[in-house]
Structures are given as structure tokens and as C-alpha cells.
C-alpha positions as CSV (number, residue, x, y, z in Angstrom):
1,X,-90.4,-40.4,142.7
2,X,-87.6,-39.4,145.1
3,X,-85.9,-36.1,144.5
4,X,-82.8,-36.4,141.9
5,X,-84.5,-39.0,139.9
6,X,-83.3,-38.7,136.0
7,X,-85.6,-37.1,133.6
8,X,-88.6,-38.6,132.6
9,X,-87.8,-40.5,129.2
10,X,-88.8,-39.1,126.1
11,X,-88.6,-40.3,122.5
12,X,-86.1,-38.4,120.2
13,X,-88.5,-35.8,118.2
14,X,-86.9,-34.3,114.8
15,X,-86.3,-30.8,115.2
16,X,-88.4,-29.9,112.3
17,X,-91.6,-31.6,114.5
18,X,-90.7,-29.2,117.5
19,X,-90.4,-26.0,115.2
20,X,-93.5,-26.7,113.4
21,X,-95.4,-27.0,116.7
22,X,-93.8,-23.8,118.0
23,X,-94.8,-22.0,115.0
24,X,-98.2,-23.2,114.9
25,X,-98.6,-22.3,119.0
26,X,-97.6,-18.8,118.1
27,X,-101.1,-18.0,116.8
28,X,-102.3,-19.6,120.5
29,X,-102.5,-16.5,122.5
30,X,-104.5,-18.1,125.4
31,X,-101.7,-20.8,126.1
32,X,-98.4,-18.9,124.8
33,X,-99.2,-15.5,125.5
34,X,-97.0,-12.5,124.6
35,X,-97.0,-10.7,127.5
36,X,-96.8,-11.7,131.3
37,X,-97.3,-9.9,134.5
38,X,-94.2,-8.1,135.7
39,X,-95.2,-8.9,139.1
40,X,-94.9,-12.6,138.5
41,X,-92.4,-14.2,140.8
42,X,-90.6,-16.2,138.0
43,X,-89.5,-12.7,136.4
44,X,-88.8,-11.0,139.5
45,X,-86.4,-13.6,140.7
46,X,-84.2,-13.4,137.4
47,X,-84.1,-9.6,138.1
48,X,-83.5,-9.7,141.5
49,X,-80.5,-12.5,141.0
50,X,-79.1,-10.5,138.0
51,X,-79.2,-6.8,139.5
52,X,-78.2,-4.3,137.3
53,X,-78.3,-5.2,133.7
54,X,-78.3,-2.0,132.0
55,X,-74.9,-2.0,129.3
56,X,-74.9,-5.9,130.0
57,X,-75.6,-8.6,127.6
58,X,-78.3,-11.0,128.3
59,X,-79.6,-14.2,126.4
60,X,-83.2,-15.4,127.0
61,X,-82.7,-19.0,126.0
62,X,-85.9,-20.2,124.4
63,X,-87.7,-17.0,124.6
64,X,-91.1,-17.9,123.1
65,X,-92.8,-14.4,122.4
66,X,-90.4,-12.3,124.6
67,X,-92.6,-12.1,127.4
68,X,-89.7,-12.4,130.1
69,X,-87.3,-10.5,128.2
70,X,-89.6,-7.5,127.4
71,X,-90.2,-6.8,131.5
72,X,-86.5,-7.0,131.9
73,X,-86.0,-5.3,129.1
74,X,-88.5,-2.1,130.7
75,X,-86.8,-2.4,134.1
76,X,-83.3,-2.1,132.7
77,X,-84.0,0.7,129.8
78,X,-80.2,0.3,128.1
79,X,-79.9,-3.6,128.5
80,X,-79.0,-5.9,125.7
81,X,-81.1,-8.5,125.4
82,X,-80.7,-11.3,123.1
83,X,-84.4,-13.5,122.4
84,X,-83.6,-16.6,121.1
85,X,-86.2,-18.8,119.9
86,X,-86.9,-21.9,117.3
87,X,-89.7,-20.6,116.0
88,X,-90.1,-17.6,113.8
89,X,-93.6,-16.7,114.2
90,X,-92.8,-16.8,117.9
91,X,-89.9,-14.1,117.1
92,X,-92.1,-12.2,115.2
93,X,-93.7,-10.8,119.0
94,X,-89.9,-10.2,120.2
95,X,-88.9,-6.9,118.1
96,X,-87.0,-4.3,119.0
97,X,-85.6,-3.1,121.1
98,X,-84.9,-7.1,121.7
99,X,-82.5,-8.7,119.8
100,X,-84.3,-11.5,117.8
101,X,-82.3,-14.6,116.9
102,X,-83.3,-17.7,115.4
103,X,-81.6,-20.8,116.9
104,X,-81.7,-24.2,119.0
105,X,-81.1,-24.8,122.9
106,X,-78.3,-26.7,121.9
107,X,-76.1,-24.8,119.4
108,X,-75.9,-21.2,119.7
109,X,-74.2,-19.0,117.1
110,X,-72.3,-17.2,120.0
111,X,-68.8,-17.4,121.4
112,X,-67.8,-18.7,124.0
113,X,-68.2,-16.3,127.3
114,X,-70.6,-13.9,125.5
115,X,-72.9,-13.0,128.1
116,X,-73.1,-11.4,131.4
117,X,-76.5,-13.1,131.8
118,X,-78.4,-16.0,130.6
119,X,-81.4,-17.3,131.3
120,X,-84.2,-20.3,130.2
121,X,-87.9,-20.5,131.7
122,X,-90.0,-23.3,130.9
123,X,-87.6,-23.6,127.5
124,X,-85.2,-26.4,128.5
125,X,-88.1,-29.0,128.8
126,X,-88.3,-29.0,125.2
127,X,-84.6,-29.3,124.4
128,X,-84.7,-33.2,124.1
129,X,-80.9,-33.6,124.7
130,X,-80.7,-31.8,127.7
131,X,-77.0,-31.8,129.2
132,X,-75.8,-30.5,125.8
133,X,-78.4,-27.6,126.3
134,X,-77.3,-26.7,129.9
135,X,-73.9,-27.0,128.6
136,X,-74.5,-24.9,126.1
137,X,-76.0,-22.1,128.5
138,X,-72.8,-22.5,130.6
139,X,-70.5,-22.1,127.5
140,X,-71.6,-18.6,126.5
141,X,-71.9,-17.3,130.1
142,X,-69.0,-15.2,130.9
143,X,-66.5,-16.1,134.0
144,X,-68.6,-14.6,137.0
145,X,-71.4,-14.6,134.8
146,X,-74.9,-15.5,136.5
147,X,-77.4,-17.8,135.2
148,X,-81.1,-18.9,135.8
149,X,-83.0,-22.0,135.1
150,X,-86.7,-22.2,135.9
151,X,-88.8,-25.5,134.8
152,X,-90.9,-28.0,136.0
153,X,-90.2,-30.5,138.6
154,X,-90.2,-34.7,137.3
155,X,-91.9,-35.4,140.7
156,X,-95.1,-33.8,139.6
157,X,-94.9,-35.6,136.1
158,X,-98.4,-36.1,134.5
159,X,-100.0,-33.2,135.9
160,X,-100.4,-32.1,132.1
161,X,-100.9,-33.3,128.9
162,X,-97.4,-32.7,127.5
163,X,-95.6,-33.2,123.7
164,X,-94.3,-36.4,123.5
165,X,-90.7,-34.8,123.6
166,X,-91.2,-32.9,126.5
167,X,-88.8,-33.6,129.9
168,X,-89.0,-32.5,133.3
169,X,-86.1,-32.2,135.8
170,X,-85.1,-33.7,139.5
171,X,-83.6,-30.9,141.3
172,X,-80.6,-32.7,142.2
173,X,-80.0,-34.0,138.3
174,X,-80.4,-30.0,137.2
175,X,-77.9,-28.9,140.2
176,X,-75.3,-31.4,139.1
177,X,-75.4,-30.6,135.2
178,X,-74.9,-26.9,136.5
179,X,-72.0,-27.7,138.8
180,X,-70.0,-29.4,135.9
181,X,-69.6,-25.9,134.7
182,X,-70.4,-23.3,137.5
183,X,-68.8,-22.4,140.8
184,X,-71.7,-21.7,143.0
185,X,-75.3,-23.7,142.1
186,X,-78.4,-23.3,144.2
187,X,-82.0,-24.4,143.8
188,X,-85.7,-23.4,145.3
189,X,-88.9,-24.4,144.8
190,X,-91.0,-21.4,143.6
191,X,-94.5,-20.4,143.0
192,X,-95.8,-17.9,140.1
193,X,-96.6,-15.3,142.7
194,X,-94.4,-14.4,145.6
195,X,-96.9,-14.6,148.8
196,X,-98.4,-17.8,147.5
197,X,-96.5,-21.2,148.8
198,X,-95.0,-23.0,146.4
199,X,-96.7,-26.4,145.6
200,X,-93.7,-28.4,144.3
201,X,-94.1,-27.5,140.9
202,X,-91.7,-25.4,139.7
203,X,-88.1,-25.3,140.4
204,X,-85.5,-22.3,140.1
205,X,-81.6,-23.2,140.1
206,X,-79.5,-20.4,140.4
207,X,-75.5,-20.3,139.1
208,X,-72.6,-18.5,138.9
209,X,-69.7,-19.5,136.6
């Protein structure tokens, strides 16, 4: 597959089916852990790109159990981080000082330009309506706000067993979707650890609205 190839086609899944899957997955601590090593590069990249998050409003879109949000909150004690997820069982792990919110990735209960920072880590792959999900991320971001998407590269599709609705992304494909609403967009291959050479599985897209 060449870079920029459209996402792997996936059958449209019922929202209730996806929600039920993650309600059940919340009990699987091995594959859906509630904590993360703060040294993992995914969270370090977000922290460095956003900078000082204190007294600013941040959205973690598809937060799961809030593992990334919790690290960022620890690093920025006066930050206000909304942890949004579809599954209530996941959100049960994302308590105060995080601000849990139940919702979908394609229709947020927030006004335009509400957030200083927005990020989605390995969550857009479950959104099904990808362009709508990216547009919604951008909609709620303030002008000049910063956005990070970290997800899997479609060129590595088939590497893992995935739910039937899951989709991975081409580097240029996601970049072009972001460029519809953001003035600065860039992307990099990344690894879980800063000192480990990326193998092409994970991509990080960074944008400024």
C-alpha cells in the first residue's frame, strides 16, 4: 500500500454495538489499562506540543479509562481536562479532577471553539464516520488552539486482530482532512518510546487551528 491510500473500508457498525463492546472491554485491564507509564512517547508528544495546560480547557476525545488525561493532569495540576468516551464503564475510571463526559466522536455536546487543546489517542479508529469525527475535533477547538491525533498507519493493516468497524489511516489522508479546518498541519512516525526507532505502525498528526 502506498502512503495516502484511503482508509481500509469497514462495514457501518451500529453505535449500540460499539458502545456495548467498550462497556465490556472496561473489565479487561490487560488490554485496556487504566494507567500508563508517563514516559511513553505518545503522552510526552502531546505534553510538549501543547505546552503549559494550566488554567486551559482540554478535550481528550475517546479517553477510555482516562490514562493519558491523568498523566497530563498530574503534569498540569490546574488544567481542566474533559474526558469524553462512549462507554460509561470506561468513564467510571476517569473521575475527578478529570471532567468525565459521555458522548460520541462525531457529535460533541460542546459549543464551537470551546477548547484550547484537543487530542485523540487511538480513538478515531473506532469512529466509523472518520471525516465527521475529524471535523468535530476541529469545530470545538479555539482559533489558534492545538490538536494532536495519534493512531495506526493503514499500511500496517492486518497486523492485529481488530473489530469489524475499526479503520486505520494513511498519513496524507488524515493530513488532508485536518487541513480543511487547520492552518498548520504536520505528521511524524512515532514509537511508544522516544529512544526506539519507529516501525511505521503509529503516526502522530499535529495541527494548529
